[in-house]
PyMOL Python script that loads the backbone (N, CA, C, O; Angstrom):
from pymol import cmd

cmd.read_pdbstr("""\
ATOM      1  N   MET A   1       0.847  -1.029  -0.016  1.00  0.00           N
ATOM      2  CA  MET A   1       0.151   0.189  -0.113  1.00  0.00           C
ATOM      3  C   MET A   1       1.066   1.158   0.003  1.00  0.00           C
ATOM      4  O   MET A   1       2.104   1.099   0.663  1.00  0.00           O
ATOM      5  N   MET A   2       0.488   2.478  -0.951  1.00  0.00           N
ATOM      6  CA  MET A   2       1.211   3.663  -1.022  1.00  0.00           C
ATOM      7  C   MET A   2       1.053   4.226   0.316  1.00  0.00           C
ATOM      8  O   MET A   2      -0.024   4.288   0.909  1.00  0.00           O
ATOM      9  N   SER A   3       2.183   4.636   0.766  1.00  0.00           N
ATOM     10  CA  SER A   3       1.903   6.007   1.999  1.00  0.00           C
ATOM     11  C   SER A   3       1.251   7.060   1.608  1.00  0.00           C
ATOM     12  O   SER A   3       0.818   7.152   0.459  1.00  0.00           O
ATOM     13  N   HIS A   4       1.076   8.125   2.645  1.00  0.00           N
ATOM     14  CA  HIS A   4       0.352   9.160   2.269  1.00  0.00           C
ATOM     15  C   HIS A   4       1.169  10.046   1.574  1.00  0.00           C
ATOM     16  O   HIS A   4       0.598  10.852   0.840  1.00  0.00           O
ATOM     17  N   HIS A   5       2.482  10.074   1.654  1.00  0.00           N
ATOM     18  CA  HIS A   5       3.357  10.767   1.291  1.00  0.00           C
ATOM     19  C   HIS A   5       3.727  10.733  -0.058  1.00  0.00           C
ATOM     20  O   HIS A   5       3.910  11.657  -0.850  1.00  0.00           O
ATOM     21  N   THR A   6       3.824   9.255  -0.223  1.00  0.00           N
ATOM     22  CA  THR A   6       3.916   9.054  -1.787  1.00  0.00           C
ATOM     23  C   THR A   6       2.628   9.537  -2.522  1.00  0.00           C
ATOM     24  O   THR A   6       2.487  10.390  -3.398  1.00  0.00           O
ATOM     25  N   SER A   7       1.752   8.744  -1.907  1.00  0.00           N
ATOM     26  CA  SER A   7       0.289   9.358  -2.845  1.00  0.00           C
ATOM     27  C   SER A   7       0.353  10.791  -3.274  1.00  0.00           C
ATOM     28  O   SER A   7       0.138  11.106  -4.445  1.00  0.00           O
ATOM     29  N   THR A   8       0.715  11.868  -2.125  1.00  0.00           N
ATOM     30  CA  THR A   8       0.592  13.161  -2.376  1.00  0.00           C
ATOM     31  C   THR A   8       1.357  13.469  -3.540  1.00  0.00           C
ATOM     32  O   THR A   8       0.960  14.162  -4.477  1.00  0.00           O
ATOM     33  N   TRP A   9       2.820  12.755  -3.407  1.00  0.00           N
ATOM     34  CA  TRP A   9       3.975  13.388  -4.375  1.00  0.00           C
ATOM     35  C   TRP A   9       3.630  12.743  -5.704  1.00  0.00           C
ATOM     36  O   TRP A   9       4.200  13.259  -6.665  1.00  0.00           O
ATOM     37  N   LEU A  10       2.844  11.755  -5.959  1.00  0.00           N
ATOM     38  CA  LEU A  10       2.068  11.176  -7.135  1.00  0.00           C
ATOM     39  C   LEU A  10       1.241  12.091  -7.757  1.00  0.00           C
ATOM     40  O   LEU A  10       1.382  12.478  -8.917  1.00  0.00           O
ATOM     41  N   THR A  11       0.320  12.459  -6.936  1.00  0.00           N
ATOM     42  CA  THR A  11      -0.626  13.495  -7.326  1.00  0.00           C
ATOM     43  C   THR A  11      -0.073  14.889  -7.506  1.00  0.00           C
ATOM     44  O   THR A  11      -0.864  15.552  -8.177  1.00  0.00           O
ATOM     45  N   PHE A  12       1.175  15.688  -7.092  1.00  0.00           N
ATOM     46  CA  PHE A  12       1.465  16.784  -7.334  1.00  0.00           C
ATOM     47  C   PHE A  12       2.486  16.364  -8.709  1.00  0.00           C
ATOM     48  O   PHE A  12       2.624  17.249  -9.553  1.00  0.00           O
ATOM     49  N   LEU A  13       3.157  15.101  -8.927  1.00  0.00           N
ATOM     50  CA  LEU A  13       3.570  15.337 -10.194  1.00  0.00           C
ATOM     51  C   LEU A  13       2.497  15.254 -11.388  1.00  0.00           C
ATOM     52  O   LEU A  13       2.647  15.803 -12.479  1.00  0.00           O
ATOM     53  N   VAL A  14       1.627  14.644 -11.085  1.00  0.00           N
ATOM     54  CA  VAL A  14       0.531  14.270 -12.287  1.00  0.00           C
ATOM     55  C   VAL A  14      -0.065  15.778 -12.514  1.00  0.00           C
ATOM     56  O   VAL A  14      -0.144  16.235 -13.654  1.00  0.00           O
ATOM     57  N   LEU A  15      -0.410  16.400 -11.558  1.00  0.00           N
ATOM     58  CA  LEU A  15      -1.194  17.831 -11.798  1.00  0.00           C
ATOM     59  C   LEU A  15       0.245  19.009 -12.467  1.00  0.00           C
ATOM     60  O   LEU A  15       0.022  19.879 -13.309  1.00  0.00           O
ATOM     61  N   THR A  16       1.269  18.817 -12.015  1.00  0.00           N
ATOM     62  CA  THR A  16       2.328  19.952 -12.539  1.00  0.00           C
ATOM     63  C   THR A  16       2.773  19.513 -13.818  1.00  0.00           C
ATOM     64  O   THR A  16       3.161  20.376 -14.606  1.00  0.00           O
ATOM     65  N   THR A  17       2.783  18.088 -14.222  1.00  0.00           N
ATOM     66  CA  THR A  17       2.917  17.554 -15.656  1.00  0.00           C
ATOM     67  C   THR A  17       1.795  18.206 -16.583  1.00  0.00           C
ATOM     68  O   THR A  17       2.107  18.743 -17.646  1.00  0.00           O
ATOM     69  N   SER A  18       0.799  18.154 -16.245  1.00  0.00           N
ATOM     70  CA  SER A  18      -0.439  18.197 -17.273  1.00  0.00           C
ATOM     71  C   SER A  18      -0.260  19.723 -17.233  1.00  0.00           C
ATOM     72  O   SER A  18      -0.193  20.228 -18.354  1.00  0.00           O
ATOM     73  N   ILE A  19      -0.159  20.634 -16.118  1.00  0.00           N
ATOM     74  CA  ILE A  19      -0.215  21.987 -16.257  1.00  0.00           C
ATOM     75  C   ILE A  19       1.066  22.808 -16.912  1.00  0.00           C
ATOM     76  O   ILE A  19       1.148  23.991 -17.243  1.00  0.00           O
ATOM     77  N   ALA A  20       1.921  21.859 -16.966  1.00  0.00           N
ATOM     78  CA  ALA A  20       3.393  22.654 -17.696  1.00  0.00           C
ATOM     79  C   ALA A  20       3.229  22.658 -18.883  1.00  0.00           C
ATOM     80  O   ALA A  20       3.904  23.512 -19.457  1.00  0.00           O
ATOM     81  N   HIS A  21       2.383  21.837 -19.730  1.00  0.00           N
ATOM     82  CA  HIS A  21       2.356  21.961 -21.190  1.00  0.00           C
ATOM     83  C   HIS A  21       0.880  22.876 -21.430  1.00  0.00           C
ATOM     84  O   HIS A  21       0.220  22.888 -22.469  1.00  0.00           O
ATOM     85  N   ALA A  22       0.638  23.474 -20.415  1.00  0.00           N
ATOM     86  CA  ALA A  22      -0.764  24.446 -21.074  1.00  0.00           C
ATOM     87  C   ALA A  22      -0.414  25.664 -21.497  1.00  0.00           C
ATOM     88  O   ALA A  22       0.643  26.244 -21.246  1.00  0.00           O
ATOM     89  N   ASP A  23      -1.478  26.118 -22.262  1.00  0.00           N
ATOM     90  CA  ASP A  23      -1.250  27.588 -22.495  1.00  0.00           C
ATOM     91  C   ASP A  23      -2.188  28.366 -21.706  1.00  0.00           C
ATOM     92  O   ASP A  23      -3.162  27.821 -21.187  1.00  0.00           O
ATOM     93  N   VAL A  24      -1.948  29.638 -21.582  1.00  0.00           N
ATOM     94  CA  VAL A  24      -2.965  30.512 -21.117  1.00  0.00           C
ATOM     95  C   VAL A  24      -3.520  31.503 -22.099  1.00  0.00           C
ATOM     96  O   VAL A  24      -2.769  32.281 -22.688  1.00  0.00           O
ATOM     97  N   LEU A  25      -4.657  31.495 -22.265  1.00  0.00           N
ATOM     98  CA  LEU A  25      -5.497  32.103 -23.151  1.00  0.00           C
ATOM     99  C   LEU A  25      -6.285  33.167 -22.332  1.00  0.00           C
ATOM    100  O   LEU A  25      -6.954  32.869 -21.342  1.00  0.00           O
ATOM    101  N   VAL A  26      -6.148  34.512 -22.851  1.00  0.00           N
ATOM    102  CA  VAL A  26      -6.672  35.869 -22.098  1.00  0.00           C
ATOM    103  C   VAL A  26      -7.699  36.002 -23.019  1.00  0.00           C
ATOM    104  O   VAL A  26      -7.590  35.819 -24.232  1.00  0.00           O
ATOM    105  N   VAL A  27      -8.934  36.401 -22.276  1.00  0.00           N
ATOM    106  CA  VAL A  27     -10.326  37.013 -22.476  1.00  0.00           C
ATOM    107  C   VAL A  27     -10.560  38.405 -22.141  1.00  0.00           C
ATOM    108  O   VAL A  27     -10.573  38.670 -20.939  1.00  0.00           O
ATOM    109  N   ASP A  28     -10.722  39.214 -22.855  1.00  0.00           N
ATOM    110  CA  ASP A  28     -10.835  40.618 -22.606  1.00  0.00           C
ATOM    111  C   ASP A  28     -11.913  41.453 -22.907  1.00  0.00           C
ATOM    112  O   ASP A  28     -11.566  42.210 -23.814  1.00  0.00           O
ATOM    113  N   ALA A  29     -13.020  41.650 -22.571  1.00  0.00           N
ATOM    114  CA  ALA A  29     -14.138  42.203 -23.685  1.00  0.00           C
ATOM    115  C   ALA A  29     -13.633  43.533 -24.141  1.00  0.00           C
ATOM    116  O   ALA A  29     -14.014  43.967 -25.228  1.00  0.00           O
ATOM    117  N   ALA A  30     -12.740  44.266 -23.338  1.00  0.00           N
ATOM    118  CA  ALA A  30     -12.406  45.481 -23.603  1.00  0.00           C
ATOM    119  C   ALA A  30     -11.317  45.534 -25.147  1.00  0.00           C
ATOM    120  O   ALA A  30     -11.206  46.370 -26.044  1.00  0.00           O
ATOM    121  N   GLY A  31     -10.750  44.407 -24.919  1.00  0.00           N
ATOM    122  CA  GLY A  31     -10.005  44.241 -26.100  1.00  0.00           C
ATOM    123  C   GLY A  31      -8.236  43.812 -25.834  1.00  0.00           C
ATOM    124  O   GLY A  31      -7.386  43.576 -26.692  1.00  0.00           O
ATOM    125  N   GLY A  32      -8.103  43.824 -24.356  1.00  0.00           N
ATOM    126  CA  GLY A  32      -6.585  43.542 -23.727  1.00  0.00           C
ATOM    127  C   GLY A  32      -6.326  42.274 -23.750  1.00  0.00           C
ATOM    128  O   GLY A  32      -5.672  41.877 -22.785  1.00  0.00           O
ATOM    129  N   GLY A  33      -6.676  41.354 -24.678  1.00  0.00           N
ATOM    130  CA  GLY A  33      -6.330  40.165 -24.441  1.00  0.00           C
ATOM    131  C   GLY A  33      -6.386  39.431 -26.064  1.00  0.00           C
ATOM    132  O   GLY A  33      -6.621  40.113 -27.062  1.00  0.00           O
ATOM    133  N   GLU A  34      -6.138  37.997 -26.114  1.00  0.00           N
ATOM    134  CA  GLU A  34      -5.974  37.544 -26.941  1.00  0.00           C
ATOM    135  C   GLU A  34      -7.465  37.528 -27.757  1.00  0.00           C
ATOM    136  O   GLU A  34      -7.550  37.572 -28.984  1.00  0.00           O
ATOM    137  N   PHE A  35      -8.458  37.467 -26.962  1.00  0.00           N
ATOM    138  CA  PHE A  35     -10.016  37.011 -27.359  1.00  0.00           C
ATOM    139  C   PHE A  35     -10.649  38.155 -26.536  1.00  0.00           C
ATOM    140  O   PHE A  35     -10.309  38.606 -25.442  1.00  0.00           O
ATOM    141  N   THR A  36     -11.651  38.496 -27.349  1.00  0.00           N
ATOM    142  CA  THR A  36     -12.673  39.401 -26.602  1.00  0.00           C
ATOM    143  C   THR A  36     -14.301  38.844 -26.502  1.00  0.00           C
ATOM    144  O   THR A  36     -15.357  39.425 -26.251  1.00  0.00           O
ATOM    145  N   SER A  37     -13.949  37.398 -26.832  1.00  0.00           N
ATOM    146  CA  SER A  37     -15.451  36.339 -26.516  1.00  0.00           C
ATOM    147  C   SER A  37     -14.904  35.364 -26.120  1.00  0.00           C
ATOM    148  O   SER A  37     -13.977  34.846 -26.743  1.00  0.00           O
ATOM    149  N   LEU A  38     -15.459  34.813 -24.764  1.00  0.00           N
ATOM    150  CA  LEU A  38     -15.166  33.809 -24.042  1.00  0.00           C
ATOM    151  C   LEU A  38     -15.608  32.533 -24.777  1.00  0.00           C
ATOM    152  O   LEU A  38     -14.990  31.496 -24.537  1.00  0.00           O
ATOM    153  N   GLU A  39     -16.634  32.523 -25.659  1.00  0.00           N
ATOM    154  CA  GLU A  39     -16.804  31.363 -26.836  1.00  0.00           C
ATOM    155  C   GLU A  39     -15.409  31.107 -27.741  1.00  0.00           C
ATOM    156  O   GLU A  39     -14.855  30.022 -27.918  1.00  0.00           O
ATOM    157  N   LEU A  40     -15.036  32.308 -28.218  1.00  0.00           N
ATOM    158  CA  LEU A  40     -13.740  31.876 -29.320  1.00  0.00           C
ATOM    159  C   LEU A  40     -12.633  31.325 -28.743  1.00  0.00           C
ATOM    160  O   LEU A  40     -11.829  30.604 -29.332  1.00  0.00           O
ATOM    161  N   ALA A  41     -12.564  31.767 -27.211  1.00  0.00           N
ATOM    162  CA  ALA A  41     -11.294  31.216 -26.665  1.00  0.00           C
ATOM    163  C   ALA A  41     -11.635  29.807 -26.471  1.00  0.00           C
ATOM    164  O   ALA A  41     -10.814  28.970 -26.847  1.00  0.00           O
ATOM    165  N   LEU A  42     -13.050  29.322 -25.779  1.00  0.00           N
ATOM    166  CA  LEU A  42     -13.461  27.724 -25.491  1.00  0.00           C
ATOM    167  C   LEU A  42     -13.191  27.642 -26.834  1.00  0.00           C
ATOM    168  O   LEU A  42     -12.118  27.052 -26.708  1.00  0.00           O
ATOM    169  N   SER A  43     -13.324  27.775 -28.089  1.00  0.00           N
ATOM    170  CA  SER A  43     -13.116  27.065 -29.097  1.00  0.00           C
ATOM    171  C   SER A  43     -11.681  27.119 -29.530  1.00  0.00           C
ATOM    172  O   SER A  43     -11.533  26.230 -30.369  1.00  0.00           O
ATOM    173  N   ALA A  44     -10.850  27.600 -29.384  1.00  0.00           N
ATOM    174  CA  ALA A  44      -9.559  27.750 -29.402  1.00  0.00           C
ATOM    175  C   ALA A  44      -8.611  27.032 -28.609  1.00  0.00           C
ATOM    176  O   ALA A  44      -7.500  26.735 -29.049  1.00  0.00           O
ATOM    177  N   ALA A  45      -9.071  26.690 -27.259  1.00  0.00           N
ATOM    178  CA  ALA A  45      -8.481  25.757 -26.411  1.00  0.00           C
ATOM    179  C   ALA A  45      -8.197  24.527 -26.472  1.00  0.00           C
ATOM    180  O   ALA A  45      -9.106  23.765 -26.799  1.00  0.00           O
ATOM    181  N   SER A  46      -6.964  24.018 -26.200  1.00  0.00           N
ATOM    182  CA  SER A  46      -6.832  22.477 -26.332  1.00  0.00           C
ATOM    183  C   SER A  46      -6.967  22.233 -24.702  1.00  0.00           C
ATOM    184  O   SER A  46      -6.932  23.078 -23.806  1.00  0.00           O
ATOM    185  N   ALA A  47      -7.124  20.885 -24.618  1.00  0.00           N
ATOM    186  CA  ALA A  47      -7.278  20.250 -23.584  1.00  0.00           C
ATOM    187  C   ALA A  47      -6.073  20.620 -22.574  1.00  0.00           C
ATOM    188  O   ALA A  47      -4.969  20.427 -23.083  1.00  0.00           O
ATOM    189  N   GLY A  48      -6.051  21.106 -21.261  1.00  0.00           N
ATOM    190  CA  GLY A  48      -5.180  21.348 -20.311  1.00  0.00           C
ATOM    191  C   GLY A  48      -4.793  22.898 -20.120  1.00  0.00           C
ATOM    192  O   GLY A  48      -4.028  23.404 -19.300  1.00  0.00           O
ATOM    193  N   ASP A  49      -5.775  23.658 -21.413  1.00  0.00           N
ATOM    194  CA  ASP A  49      -5.338  25.035 -21.134  1.00  0.00           C
ATOM    195  C   ASP A  49      -5.669  25.761 -20.030  1.00  0.00           C
ATOM    196  O   ASP A  49      -6.195  25.118 -19.121  1.00  0.00           O
ATOM    197  N   VAL A  50      -5.472  27.141 -19.835  1.00  0.00           N
ATOM    198  CA  VAL A  50      -6.114  27.704 -18.846  1.00  0.00           C
ATOM    199  C   VAL A  50      -6.511  28.859 -19.626  1.00  0.00           C
ATOM    200  O   VAL A  50      -5.859  29.367 -20.539  1.00  0.00           O
ATOM    201  N   ILE A  51      -7.708  29.250 -19.157  1.00  0.00           N
ATOM    202  CA  ILE A  51      -8.480  30.487 -19.832  1.00  0.00           C
ATOM    203  C   ILE A  51      -8.724  31.587 -18.438  1.00  0.00           C
ATOM    204  O   ILE A  51      -9.320  31.420 -17.374  1.00  0.00           O
ATOM    205  N   LEU A  52      -8.106  32.542 -18.903  1.00  0.00           N
ATOM    206  CA  LEU A  52      -7.945  33.800 -17.746  1.00  0.00           C
ATOM    207  C   LEU A  52      -8.913  35.017 -18.366  1.00  0.00           C
ATOM    208  O   LEU A  52      -8.604  35.560 -19.427  1.00  0.00           O
ATOM    209  N   VAL A  53     -10.021  35.373 -17.672  1.00  0.00           N
ATOM    210  CA  VAL A  53     -11.092  36.053 -18.182  1.00  0.00           C
ATOM    211  C   VAL A  53     -11.132  37.131 -17.148  1.00  0.00           C
ATOM    212  O   VAL A  53     -11.319  37.095 -15.932  1.00  0.00           O
ATOM    213  N   ARG A  54     -10.875  38.209 -18.086  1.00  0.00           N
ATOM    214  CA  ARG A  54     -10.548  39.537 -17.618  1.00  0.00           C
ATOM    215  C   ARG A  54     -12.405  40.133 -17.189  1.00  0.00           C
ATOM    216  O   ARG A  54     -13.424  39.739 -17.756  1.00  0.00           O
ATOM    217  N   ALA A  55     -12.331  41.012 -16.201  1.00  0.00           N
ATOM    218  CA  ALA A  55     -13.537  41.826 -15.896  1.00  0.00           C
ATOM    219  C   ALA A  55     -14.245  42.205 -17.292  1.00  0.00           C
ATOM    220  O   ALA A  55     -13.862  42.655 -18.372  1.00  0.00           O
ATOM    221  N   GLY A  56     -15.396  41.821 -16.763  1.00  0.00           N
ATOM    222  CA  GLY A  56     -16.655  42.144 -18.125  1.00  0.00           C
ATOM    223  C   GLY A  56     -17.654  41.299 -18.338  1.00  0.00           C
ATOM    224  O   GLY A  56     -17.723  40.325 -17.587  1.00  0.00           O
ATOM    225  N   SER A  57     -18.493  41.436 -19.224  1.00  0.00           N
ATOM    226  CA  SER A  57     -19.653  40.816 -19.257  1.00  0.00           C
ATOM    227  C   SER A  57     -19.679  39.623 -20.638  1.00  0.00           C
ATOM    228  O   SER A  57     -19.482  40.002 -21.793  1.00  0.00           O
ATOM    229  N   TYR A  58     -19.915  38.374 -20.335  1.00  0.00           N
ATOM    230  CA  TYR A  58     -19.754  37.822 -21.788  1.00  0.00           C
ATOM    231  C   TYR A  58     -20.946  36.883 -21.413  1.00  0.00           C
ATOM    232  O   TYR A  58     -21.338  36.596 -20.282  1.00  0.00           O
ATOM    233  N   GLY A  59     -21.517  36.397 -22.828  1.00  0.00           N
ATOM    234  CA  GLY A  59     -22.695  36.043 -23.327  1.00  0.00           C
ATOM    235  C   GLY A  59     -22.545  34.959 -24.340  1.00  0.00           C
ATOM    236  O   GLY A  59     -21.466  34.569 -24.787  1.00  0.00           O
ATOM    237  N   GLY A  60     -23.750  34.498 -24.670  1.00  0.00           N
ATOM    238  CA  GLY A  60     -23.593  33.738 -25.896  1.00  0.00           C
ATOM    239  C   GLY A  60     -23.794  32.352 -25.816  1.00  0.00           C
ATOM    240  O   GLY A  60     -24.115  31.913 -24.712  1.00  0.00           O
ATOM    241  N   PRO A  61     -23.657  31.468 -26.878  1.00  0.00           N
ATOM    242  CA  PRO A  61     -23.856  29.842 -26.432  1.00  0.00           C
ATOM    243  C   PRO A  61     -22.273  29.649 -26.253  1.00  0.00           C
ATOM    244  O   PRO A  61     -21.386  30.220 -26.887  1.00  0.00           O
ATOM    245  N   MET A  62     -22.144  28.721 -25.250  1.00  0.00           N
ATOM    246  CA  MET A  62     -20.676  28.458 -24.850  1.00  0.00           C
ATOM    247  C   MET A  62     -20.594  26.862 -24.770  1.00  0.00           C
ATOM    248  O   MET A  62     -21.454  26.388 -24.028  1.00  0.00           O
ATOM    249  N   GLU A  63     -19.742  25.930 -25.377  1.00  0.00           N
ATOM    250  CA  GLU A  63     -19.680  24.578 -25.244  1.00  0.00           C
ATOM    251  C   GLU A  63     -18.146  24.112 -25.072  1.00  0.00           C
ATOM    252  O   GLU A  63     -17.225  24.368 -25.847  1.00  0.00           O
ATOM    253  N   ILE A  64     -18.101  23.561 -24.187  1.00  0.00           N
ATOM    254  CA  ILE A  64     -16.585  23.275 -24.160  1.00  0.00           C
ATOM    255  C   ILE A  64     -16.162  21.571 -24.499  1.00  0.00           C
ATOM    256  O   ILE A  64     -15.127  20.986 -24.178  1.00  0.00           O
ATOM    257  N   ASP A  65     -17.062  21.172 -25.071  1.00  0.00           N
ATOM    258  CA  ASP A  65     -16.784  19.951 -26.063  1.00  0.00           C
ATOM    259  C   ASP A  65     -15.629  18.683 -25.102  1.00  0.00           C
ATOM    260  O   ASP A  65     -14.600  18.181 -25.556  1.00  0.00           O
ATOM    261  N   GLY A  66     -16.160  18.474 -23.890  1.00  0.00           N
ATOM    262  CA  GLY A  66     -15.298  17.472 -23.257  1.00  0.00           C
ATOM    263  C   GLY A  66     -14.038  17.834 -23.058  1.00  0.00           C
ATOM    264  O   GLY A  66     -13.478  16.811 -22.665  1.00  0.00           O
ATOM    265  N   LYS A  67     -13.114  18.877 -23.113  1.00  0.00           N
ATOM    266  CA  LYS A  67     -11.805  19.714 -22.848  1.00  0.00           C
ATOM    267  C   LYS A  67     -11.470  19.573 -21.551  1.00  0.00           C
ATOM    268  O   LYS A  67     -12.423  20.017 -20.912  1.00  0.00           O
ATOM    269  N   ASP A  68     -10.753  19.250 -20.924  1.00  0.00           N
ATOM    270  CA  ASP A  68     -10.024  19.502 -19.747  1.00  0.00           C
ATOM    271  C   ASP A  68      -9.426  21.001 -19.288  1.00  0.00           C
ATOM    272  O   ASP A  68      -8.224  21.254 -19.211  1.00  0.00           O
ATOM    273  N   LEU A  69     -10.343  21.796 -19.042  1.00  0.00           N
ATOM    274  CA  LEU A  69      -9.666  23.347 -19.022  1.00  0.00           C
ATOM    275  C   LEU A  69     -10.065  23.778 -18.002  1.00  0.00           C
ATOM    276  O   LEU A  69     -11.040  23.349 -17.384  1.00  0.00           O
ATOM    277  N   VAL A  70      -8.970  25.187 -17.521  1.00  0.00           N
ATOM    278  CA  VAL A  70      -9.410  25.559 -16.202  1.00  0.00           C
ATOM    279  C   VAL A  70      -9.870  27.082 -16.733  1.00  0.00           C
ATOM    280  O   VAL A  70      -9.367  27.624 -17.717  1.00  0.00           O
ATOM    281  N   LEU A  71     -10.725  27.559 -16.051  1.00  0.00           N
ATOM    282  CA  LEU A  71     -11.268  28.860 -16.217  1.00  0.00           C
ATOM    283  C   LEU A  71     -10.949  29.852 -14.837  1.00  0.00           C
ATOM    284  O   LEU A  71     -11.292  29.538 -13.697  1.00  0.00           O
ATOM    285  N   VAL A  72     -10.479  30.666 -15.070  1.00  0.00           N
ATOM    286  CA  VAL A  72     -10.186  31.473 -14.027  1.00  0.00           C
ATOM    287  C   VAL A  72     -10.678  33.139 -13.941  1.00  0.00           C
ATOM    288  O   VAL A  72     -10.504  33.753 -14.993  1.00  0.00           O
ATOM    289  N   ALA A  73     -11.165  33.781 -13.004  1.00  0.00           N
ATOM    290  CA  ALA A  73     -11.580  34.955 -13.155  1.00  0.00           C
ATOM    291  C   ALA A  73     -10.464  35.988 -12.736  1.00  0.00           C
ATOM    292  O   ALA A  73     -10.033  35.861 -11.590  1.00  0.00           O
ATOM    293  N   ASP A  74      -9.999  36.884 -13.432  1.00  0.00           N
ATOM    294  CA  ASP A  74      -8.928  38.118 -13.032  1.00  0.00           C
ATOM    295  C   ASP A  74      -9.183  38.675 -12.120  1.00  0.00           C
ATOM    296  O   ASP A  74     -10.169  39.379 -12.334  1.00  0.00           O
ATOM    297  N   VAL A  75      -8.743  38.781 -10.940  1.00  0.00           N
ATOM    298  CA  VAL A  75      -9.025  39.917 -10.103  1.00  0.00           C
ATOM    299  C   VAL A  75      -8.078  41.183  -9.922  1.00  0.00           C
ATOM    300  O   VAL A  75      -6.925  41.088 -10.342  1.00  0.00           O
ATOM    301  N   PRO A  76      -8.487  42.322  -9.342  1.00  0.00           N
ATOM    302  CA  PRO A  76      -9.962  42.667  -8.890  1.00  0.00           C
ATOM    303  C   PRO A  76     -10.654  42.884 -10.301  1.00  0.00           C
ATOM    304  O   PRO A  76     -10.111  43.139 -11.376  1.00  0.00           O
ATOM    305  N   GLY A  77     -12.060  42.705  -9.993  1.00  0.00           N
ATOM    306  CA  GLY A  77     -13.059  43.135 -11.171  1.00  0.00           C
ATOM    307  C   GLY A  77     -14.041  41.960 -10.791  1.00  0.00           C
ATOM    308  O   GLY A  77     -13.851  41.084  -9.947  1.00  0.00           O
ATOM    309  N   THR A  78     -15.120  42.142 -11.601  1.00  0.00           N
ATOM    310  CA  THR A  78     -16.145  41.217 -11.919  1.00  0.00           C
ATOM    311  C   THR A  78     -16.220  40.541 -13.380  1.00  0.00           C
ATOM    312  O   THR A  78     -15.973  41.146 -14.423  1.00  0.00           O
ATOM    313  N   VAL A  79     -16.555  39.347 -13.297  1.00  0.00           N
ATOM    314  CA  VAL A  79     -16.686  38.442 -14.474  1.00  0.00           C
ATOM    315  C   VAL A  79     -18.091  38.177 -14.542  1.00  0.00           C
ATOM    316  O   VAL A  79     -18.483  37.588 -13.535  1.00  0.00           O
ATOM    317  N   SER A  80     -19.123  38.450 -15.522  1.00  0.00           N
ATOM    318  CA  SER A  80     -20.219  37.980 -15.404  1.00  0.00           C
ATOM    319  C   SER A  80     -20.282  37.040 -16.774  1.00  0.00           C
ATOM    320  O   SER A  80     -19.480  37.377 -17.645  1.00  0.00           O
ATOM    321  N   ILE A  81     -21.027  36.046 -17.035  1.00  0.00           N
ATOM    322  CA  ILE A  81     -21.245  34.969 -18.011  1.00  0.00           C
ATOM    323  C   ILE A  81     -22.612  34.779 -17.768  1.00  0.00           C
ATOM    324  O   ILE A  81     -23.058  34.099 -16.843  1.00  0.00           O
ATOM    325  N   LEU A  82     -23.314  35.416 -18.651  1.00  0.00           N
ATOM    326  CA  LEU A  82     -24.666  35.467 -18.876  1.00  0.00           C
ATOM    327  C   LEU A  82     -25.245  34.174 -20.071  1.00  0.00           C
ATOM    328  O   LEU A  82     -26.437  34.098 -20.370  1.00  0.00           O
TER     329      LEU A  82
END
""", "prot")
cmd.dss("prot")
cmd.show_as("cartoon", "prot")
cmd.util.cbc("prot")
cmd.orient("prot")
C-alpha cells in the first residue's frame, strides 16, 4: 500500500506535468487580451489550457466539448457570464 506522502507526491507530479504544457488564453471584453469573446477562447483552447477571463460581461452559447480546461476570473473585477 502507498504511504500518504507517496500518494501526495504522485498527485503533485501528475498535476504539474499536465499544467506544464498548458497555454494561457486571455479573454478581455475591452480588447486587452487575445480574445474578446469567451466562446472564441473556448473553441481555440486545447485540453489542459488555462483561460484567464478579465473583468467584463460575456454571453452567448458556450460549449466546452469535453476539454479539460481551467477557467479563472482575473481580480480585481467582476466577471459575468450571461
